[in-house]
C-alpha positions, 0 to 999 in steps of 0.5 A: 582704442586707436590702431596704426596700420603699417604696410611693408613690402618684404622681399626675400631673395636667395643667391646660389652658384654652381661649379661652372660659375653660373649665378642663380637668383631666386625670390621665394618670398615676395609679398606686402606684409601688414603690421598693426600697432596698438597705440594704447598702454605705456610708451617708453619713448615718452617716459625716458624723455621725462626722465631726461627733462627731469635730470636737465632741470635738476642740473639747471637748478643745481647750477643756479643755487651754486651760482646765487650762493657764490654771488651773495656770499654763501660761504662763511669764514673757516673756524680757527682750528684749536690746538690740543695735545701738544701744549708745550712744543715738541717732545724731543725724548722721542727723536733719536739723537742722531736725527737731531744732530743731522738736522741741526748741521742741515739747517746751518747752510748759508 
C-alpha cells in the first residue's frame, strides 16, 4: 500500500492583556506535526467526478437527440379531434332566457 506523509508546522498563540493595558503573547504549542494519509480504498473525489461526467454526457446525448429529431422531421402531425356528445349544436334549454337576450343585444354593435 502507498502512504503519503505530510509535515505541517502547527503554532498556537494566546494573547492576553491586563487592566493597565499591557499585552502578553504566549505560544503554548509550537511543533511540527506529521500526518500520514493512506491512499487506498474509496476515493470520493474521483467518484463525484465520474457522476458529473455521466450527467454531462447524458445532457449532451439528450441535446443531440433533440436536434437530430427536429432536423429530420421527428414530429408527426397532430390527429384531428373527433367531436362527440354535442351532435346537433348547443342545447339552449340550459341557458337562462335573460342571458340569451343580453347576448343578442351585445352582438348587435356596429
